[in-house]
GUPAVEX-940935 format. One line per field, with one value per residue: residue number from 1; chain; x, y, z of N, C-alpha, C in turn. Coordinates in Angstrom, 2 decimals, padded with zeros to 5 digits. Atoms other than C-alpha are relative to their C-alpha. Layout:
GUPAVEX-940935
mike	[NUM:...]
badren	[A:...]
nX	[X:...]
nY	[Y:...]
nZ	[Z:...]
caX	[X:...]
caY	[Y:...]
caZ	[Z:...]
cX	[X:...]
cY	[Y:...]
cZ	[Z:...]
This chain:
GUPAVEX-940935
mike	[1:2:3:4:5:6:7:8:9:10:11:12:13:14:15:16:17:18:19:20:21:22:23:24:25:26:27:28:29:30:31:32:33:34:35:36:37:38:39:40:41:42:43:44:45:46:47:48:49:50:51:52:53:54:55:56:57:58:59:60:61:62:63:64:65:66:67:68:69:70:71:72:73:74:75:76:77:78:79:80:81:82:83:84:85:86:87:88:89:90:91:92:93:94:95:96:97:98:99:100:101:102:103:104:105:106:107:108:109:110:111:112:113]
badren	[A:A:A:A:A:A:A:A:A:A:A:A:A:A:A:A:A:A:A:A:A:A:A:A:A:A:A:A:A:A:A:A:A:A:A:A:A:A:A:A:A:A:A:A:A:A:A:A:A:A:A:A:A:A:A:A:A:A:A:A:A:A:A:A:A:A:A:A:A:A:A:A:A:A:A:A:A:A:A:A:A:A:A:A:A:A:A:A:A:A:A:A:A:A:A:A:A:A:A:A:A:A:A:A:A:A:A:A:A:A:A:A:A]
nX	[000.66:-001.59:000.88:001.15:001.05:000.77:-000.67:-001.00:000.33:-000.09:001.08:000.66:-000.10:000.28:001.14:000.40:-000.43:000.09:000.28:000.33:-000.02:001.82:001.03:-000.94:000.20:-001.04:-000.81:-000.64:-001.14:000.30:000.63:-001.76:-000.47:000.43:000.30:-001.36:000.34:-000.17:001.04:-000.18:000.56:002.14:000.63:000.55:001.92:001.44:000.91:000.54:001.31:000.10:-000.32:000.65:001.60:001.03:-000.21:002.22:001.23:-000.01:000.25:001.66:000.45:000.22:-000.21:001.10:001.16:000.18:-000.05:000.67:-000.44:000.82:-000.23:000.68:-000.49:000.17:001.22:000.47:000.67:-000.34:000.45:-000.97:-000.29:-001.55:000.01:000.53:-000.62:000.86:-000.74:000.53:-000.46:-001.09:-000.49:-001.14:000.10:-000.08:000.23:000.49:-000.31:000.29:000.38:001.37:001.46:001.49:-000.83:000.15:001.47:000.69:-000.19:000.95:001.41:-000.11:-000.29:001.14:001.59]
nY	[-001.02:-001.47:-000.80:-000.47:001.05:000.54:001.39:-000.22:001.28:001.25:-000.45:000.48:000.99:001.02:-000.29:000.42:001.00:000.06:000.82:001.28:001.23:-000.25:000.25:001.32:001.68:000.64:-000.23:-000.56:000.15:000.57:-001.15:-000.44:001.46:-000.56:-001.98:000.05:-000.94:000.75:000.49:-000.90:-002.11:000.31:-000.63:-001.45:-000.78:000.25:-000.58:-001.46:-000.84:000.53:-002.34:-001.21:-000.52:-000.81:-001.18:-000.26:-000.24:-001.29:-000.49:-000.55:000.17:-001.15:-000.03:-001.45:000.97:-000.46:001.80:-000.28:000.86:000.50:-000.97:000.63:-001.03:000.68:000.80:-000.86:-001.01:-000.86:-000.61:000.27:000.65:000.76:-000.25:-000.22:000.22:-000.64:000.64:000.19:001.20:000.64:000.52:-000.70:-000.02:-001.16:000.68:-000.77:001.15:-000.48:-000.65:000.21:-000.13:-000.88:-000.70:001.17:000.50:-001.96:-000.89:000.90:-000.72:-001.03:000.65:000.94:-001.53]
nZ	[000.76:000.24:-000.77:000.21:-000.10:001.14:001.07:000.50:001.25:-000.37:-000.59:000.88:000.36:-001.24:-001.08:000.95:-000.31:-000.62:000.37:001.04:-000.99:-001.07:001.04:000.64:-000.70:-000.02:-001.49:000.21:000.64:001.60:000.61:-000.03:000.91:000.64:000.62:-000.27:-001.05:-001.38:-001.54:-000.62:000.49:000.20:-002.02:-000.90:000.10:000.30:-001.39:000.45:000.78:-001.21:-000.15:000.52:-000.15:-001.08:000.19:000.84:-000.73:-001.04:000.56:000.84:-000.82:000.03:-001.39:-000.18:-000.11:-001.93:-000.12:-001.51:-001.55:-001.22:-000.86:-001.46:-000.80:-001.02:-000.75:-001.54:000.06:-000.28:002.34:000.59:000.31:000.40:000.94:001.02:001.39:000.85:000.28:002.52:000.44:000.91:-000.92:-000.98:-001.28:-000.61:-001.14:-001.15:-002.04:-000.58:000.45:-000.70:000.35:-000.20:002.02:001.54:000.84:-000.22:001.32:001.58:000.44:001.69:001.18:000.44:-000.18]
caX	[000.05:001.45:000.85:-002.43:-003.93:-004.38:-002.50:000.34:000.78:002.29:-000.49:-002.87:-000.96:-000.77:-004.27:-005.82:-003.92:-004.75:-008.02:-007.76:-006.34:-010.21:-011.78:-008.99:-010.45:-006.56:-004.44:-001.98:001.33:-000.33:-001.64:002.32:003.65:001.69:001.38:005.47:005.28:006.89:004.62:006.04:005.71:001.95:001.08:002.42:000.15:-002.51:-002.42:-002.36:-005.27:-006.42:-005.90:-007.31:-010.74:-011.51:-010.20:-013.27:-015.59:-015.26:-015.43:-018.25:-020.19:-021.83:-020.82:-023.17:-026.01:-027.55:-026.81:-029.31:-028.19:-030.16:-030.18:-030.29:-030.58:-028.77:-029.43:-027.69:-030.22:-027.67:-027.60:-024.09:-023.48:-019.84:-019.83:-020.10:-020.15:-021.14:-020.39:-021.15:-021.28:-018.34:-017.43:-015.28:-016.04:-016.05:-015.85:-016.40:-015.27:-017.89:-020.86:-023.71:-026.72:-029.46:-027.35:-026.46:-030.42:-031.39:-029.20:-030.35:-033.64:-032.47:-030.86:-033.98:-036.70]
caY	[-000.12:003.78:006.19:007.43:004.22:003.07:-001.00:-000.40:-002.54:-005.33:-005.19:-005.88:-008.43:-010.72:-009.36:-010.74:-013.94:-014.51:-014.17:-016.87:-019.15:-018.66:-019.80:-022.53:-025.81:-026.18:-026.32:-023.63:-025.40:-026.82:-023.70:-022.21:-025.22:-024.06:-020.22:-020.36:-018.64:-019.13:-020.68:-018.06:-015.00:-016.66:-015.92:-013.30:-011.50:-013.51:-011.98:-008.07:-009.23:-010.31:-006.68:-004.85:-006.44:-006.50:-002.66:-003.06:-003.80:-001.86:000.81:000.56:-000.93:002.02:002.96:006.28:003.26:003.72:-000.03:000.27:-000.40:-003.02:-001.17:-003.69:-002.20:-003.21:-006.38:-003.58:-001.21:001.51:003.46:001.74:-000.91:-003.27:-003.23:-002.88:-004.15:-002.89:-005.37:-004.69:-006.27:-006.41:-007.64:-004.76:-005.06:-001.73:-002.90:-000.58:-001.53:000.93:002.42:004.56:003.10:005.01:007.55:005.21:004.35:008.24:009.38:005.50:006.76:010.13:008.23:006.61:009.68]
caZ	[-000.57:-001.07:000.84:-000.23:000.86:-002.30:-003.78:-004.65:-008.66:-006.11:-003.87:-006.64:-008.06:-004.78:-003.30:-007.16:-006.48:-003.62:-004.32:-007.23:-004.46:-002.21:-005.54:-005.85:-003.77:-003.77:-000.10:-000.06:-000.42:-003.98:-005.12:-004.35:-006.52:-008.75:-009.47:-008.35:-005.53:-001.76:001.05:002.72:000.66:000.08:003.67:004.43:001.73:002.35:005.88:004.30:002.27:005.38:007.38:004.68:004.53:008.44:007.67:005.00:007.10:009.78:007.90:005.84:008.61:010.06:012.87:013.32:013.99:018.21:019.57:022.52:026.55:028.26:031.32:035.24:037.91:041.08:043.05:046.26:047.18:047.27:043.02:042.21:040.74:041.29:037.86:034.29:030.65:027.91:025.03:020.45:018.17:016.47:019.97:021.66:025.21:027.76:031.67:034.52:038.15:039.58:038.08:038.96:038.06:038.12:035.61:033.03:033.06:033.11:030.35:027.92:028.22:026.73:023.80:023.22:023.86]
cX	[000.73:-000.21:-001.22:-001.11:-000.59:001.90:000.96:-000.17:000.18:-001.16:-000.86:000.15:-000.49:-001.35:-001.09:000.39:-000.26:-001.87:-001.27:-000.11:-001.76:-000.79:000.22:-000.71:001.92:000.44:001.09:001.84:-000.08:-000.11:001.46:000.28:-000.67:000.08:001.59:000.19:000.30:-000.82:-000.10:-000.43:-001.33:-000.31:000.16:-000.60:-000.96:-000.31:000.43:-001.04:-001.20:-001.23:-000.41:-001.08:-000.06:000.82:-001.39:-000.71:-000.69:-000.34:-000.93:-000.66:-000.52:-000.16:-000.12:-001.00:-000.29:-000.30:-000.98:000.76:-001.30:000.31:-000.09:000.47:000.06:000.20:000.46:-001.05:000.41:000.16:001.46:001.19:002.03:000.76:-000.67:-000.10:-000.22:000.86:-001.50:000.16:000.97:001.11:001.99:-000.81:000.44:-000.42:000.46:000.19:-001.28:-001.36:-001.26:-001.18:-001.00:000.11:-000.37:-001.49:-000.68:000.73:-000.10:-001.01:-000.08:000.86:-001.53:-001.57:000.66]
cY	[001.11:000.71:000.97:-000.62:-000.54:-002.10:000.84:-000.86:-001.73:-000.65:-000.99:-001.31:-001.17:-000.05:-001.40:-001.78:-001.10:-000.66:-001.24:-000.96:000.45:-001.00:-001.43:-001.34:-000.35:000.77:001.53:-000.10:-000.81:001.18:001.70:-000.71:000.56:000.93:000.28:001.07:-000.34:-000.51:001.42:001.48:-000.02:001.04:000.90:001.07:-000.37:000.72:001.49:-000.59:-000.47:001.42:000.49:-000.20:000.03:001.66:000.58:000.39:000.36:001.80:000.60:-000.66:001.31:000.49:001.47:-000.95:-000.19:-001.52:000.07:-001.05:000.01:000.42:-001.29:000.51:-000.49:-000.60:000.95:001.14:001.27:000.24:-000.59:-001.55:-000.45:-000.04:-000.19:-000.53:000.34:-000.61:000.47:-000.67:-000.47:-000.42:000.40:000.35:001.71:-000.54:001.55:-000.28:000.67:001.55:000.41:-000.51:000.43:000.63:-000.28:000.19:001.84:-000.19:-001.42:000.47:000.89:000.09:-000.37:000.81:000.73]
cZ	[000.63:001.07:000.30:000.04:-001.08:000.09:-000.70:-001.69:001.11:000.43:-000.65:-000.29:000.71:000.52:-001.81:-000.02:001.42:000.65:-000.76:001.21:000.86:-000.75:000.08:-000.04:000.61:001.48:-000.68:-000.07:-001.87:-000.34:000.29:-001.16:-000.74:-000.96:000.15:001.15:001.43:000.78:001.14:-000.42:-000.09:001.28:000.51:-000.51:000.14:001.90:000.10:-000.55:001.40:001.16:-000.81:000.01:001.06:-000.08:-000.60:000.76:000.83:-000.64:-001.49:000.52:001.07:001.30:000.73:000.70:001.69:-000.28:001.22:001.02:000.17:001.78:001.21:001.08:000.76:000.81:001.77:-000.15:-000.26:-002.24:-000.42:-000.08:000.49:-000.98:-001.52:-001.61:-001.81:-002.24:-001.41:-000.01:-000.66:001.27:000.17:001.36:000.83:001.67:000.62:001.28:000.87:-001.25:000.59:-001.37:-000.71:-000.99:-001.34:-000.10:-000.39:-001.44:-001.15:-000.24:-000.91:-001.54:-000.35:-000.01:-001.97]
């Protein structure tokens, strides 16, 4: 990839090769032998390809979509819960040691209006 984020000619060639591999049904070793590429080089480019795909998925997802938050009141009578855990659909987890559940509930109620 160059400084502008565009693929270099070599990257374009290698990514096209990886896409051919993905639809070939062959294992990596056989595919590499048939295409005259070293196994380690192919693995490196395959890693680059997968990394670029992951970044594309994140970029293409609708980051500003509202994600509903479900608040469960604490089991104790005070307003603080011992922990709060927020899990996003993409696997990101945010954990707090202590959180004021009453305030969190009020804030999420404001978001829903």
